[in-house]
N, C-alpha and C positions, 0 to 999 in steps of 0.2 A: 559467669555473668557477662563478662566482656566478650566472650566468644559468641554468646547468643546474639548480642547486638551486632557483631560483625557478620554473623550468618544471615541475619535479617536484612542487613544492608546489601550483602551480596545477592541474596535472593530477589530483593526489590530491583536491583540493577539488571539482573538476568531477566526478570519479568518485563521490565521496560523495553529491553532489547527485543525480546520475543514479540511483544505487542507492536513494536515499530516495524519489524520484518513482516508480521501478519498484515499490518496496515498497507505496506507497500505491495504485497501480493494481492490484497483485495482491490487496491486501486488499479493494478494492472489488469486484473480479471474484469473489473467494471469497465475499464477503458476498451478492452477487446470486445466485450459484449455490446457496449454502446456504439462502438465504431462499426460493427457489423449490422446493427439495426438501423442506425441513423443514415449511414452513407453506403448504399449499395453501389459502390463505384466499380466500374469495369476494370480499373487498374488497381492491382493489389498494393502498389506503392502508395497511392493516395489513401487507401484504407489504413495502411500502417501509420502514415503521418497523422491522420485524424485521431487514431487511437493513442498515439504518443502525446498529442496535444491534450486530449481528455485526461490521460494519466497524470500529466504534469499539473493540470488544473485541479484534479480530484485528490491528489496526494496529501496536501495539508488537511483537507477535510477528513479523509480516511484516518489519518494519524490522530486527529483530535477525537474522532469517534472511538477508535480503539483505545 
């Protein structure tokens, strides 16, 4: 009985970790796609900086969605 409860807690913790990682990856992908669509900058460094700003902004939202 007690081992079932422990297994459920471990599984829940593992699922939370997986969801957090998935949310971070989704935020990164969204940032890359938005950065390429929003700012067709001639300089690749500017595009990377814009994508990173979008990723930082979207990360809490993506974590809450996941």
